[in-house]
N, C-alpha and C positions, 0 to 999 in steps of 0.2 A: 501494498500500499505506498502511495508518494504521500510524501509530506505536505502537499497542501492539505492533501485529500483529509487525514489524518486534525489536519488544523481545523476545514469546514466541520466535519464530524462533532469534534472538543467545540470550534464556536456554537454549532449548532444545542448541542447536549446542556451547558451553559445557559441558551439562549431557553428551552423550554426548563430548563432549574426552575431560572428568573419568573415563568412562566407559573409555575407551580407555584411559586410563595405567595407571586400578587393573589392567586384564586384561593389559599391558603386564609389570606388575610383579607381578603374579603367577605367568603364564607363562616370565618371564625368571630368574627365581627357581625354576620349579617342582623343588621337594625331595620326594625318599623315603627314608621314617624308616625303618629296619629292625629289625624285633621294640622290644627293650625297650634297646635300647641306644639314646646319641645322635646317633651315626652319621648321617649323608646325605650322598645321594648327588645332586648337582646334573645334570640332565638333560639341559641340552641342551649344547653346545658352540660352541665362538669360530661357526664361520659360521652357525648357527642362531641365535643371540645377535645376533651385527648383520645378521639381517634381519629380525629380529623389529623391532631397535629400527629400520631404516631405514624398513621396513615400517609402522611406529605413526610415523613422523618428518612420513612423508611424508604420509599419514594426516590427522595434523593439519596441513600445508598444506594439504589439498587441502578437507579442513573448512572452514579461514577464508577456502579462494577463494571457495568456495558462498556464505559469509554473506558475499563483497561484493559476489558477482554475486546474491545478490537482492535484495542493498538498492540498490543504482544500477540508473538508467535503461536498457538495451541503448542507448543514443546515448552516452552518460559515456566520457572518454575513463577511468574507475575502473576502470568494467565489461570496459571493454575491455580494457582493463590485467592487470586480472582472471584474462580470458578467455587473453590473450595466455601468462600465468605456469603456468594452468594445462595448458596446451597443453602449453607446454615441460614441465610434473613431469610427466605422459605419456609423452611420447616419451622423456624419459629413462627414467623403468621400466620401458620399451618395447624400451630401450637393452640395460641394463644385463643385464635376460632376457636379451636375442637374446647378447652378450657370455658369460655365464654360461656357459647350455647351450654355445656355439660353445670355451669353453676345459673345459667338464668334457668335449666330443666327445675334445679330443685325450689322455684317458685320465687325470685328473684323478679323487680319487672326490666333490670338494668343492672349488666355488671362489667367490665375490664380486667383483663392478664393484662400484663407489662415481663417478660421473660427477661430476661437480664443477657446481654451480648457478653459483656465480659466476665460475668460474673454467674453463678448457679442459681442470683436470686431470681424470684417468682412474687409479684406484687398485685395481691387480686384487690378493685375497691368493689363492694356491691350497693347498690343503692338500699339501702334500710338504718332506719335511722339508730341501731343498735344491734350487734347479735348474741343469743346468747351460747352457749357453753355447747350444747348440742350444733347446732345446727355449724359452730364455728369447726368442729371436730368432725363436720359429714364433708363440708371443704377443705378440708386440710387435707384429709387422709382423701380424699379425691384425689386431688392433685401430685400428692406423693404417689398416689399407686401410678397417675397418666404419663409425672413425666418423669417420675423416677428422680429427685433431687434430693438433697440433704437437707431435713425436717426443721434444722435452723434458719433457710435459704427462705424460708415460706412466709409471708405478712399478708395476714387480710383485715385490709380498714371496710369499717362499713363510712359511708356518704353516703347523708342525705341527700336528693334530686329532686325536683319535680320534675315530670314530664312534664 
């Protein structure tokens, strides 16, 4: 691949990244004005904002990895590192989605799961005023069984957010 072609690809990727960031800001701070008043209501709640920011960050990471993959030959170490990291991110995304669905199936209106990239930490935020011991233990056991992480790496927090 010629140097000029690589520069065009990288410039395009940076441009797309900038567009993604602008759209993220616009969607995350989406407000609706009512009548002549200056009052505005934020249309997103904690869980929606968390997911939007997580998705944007992951999209940026995947975009950067795609640019690295495009720049290097398949037999190079950098190419393989980028492919491995991309597969790790995709696996984390799948695990987070699966765990969120399992937690919601326990009766919560919403939940988000964040799996650490550089650590084995799994953070869980559930839409609830508070968690009783039995519910927290059920979520904890499910996480431990599904993701096989150390018990000390699991954090479960209630976050009350009206939908």
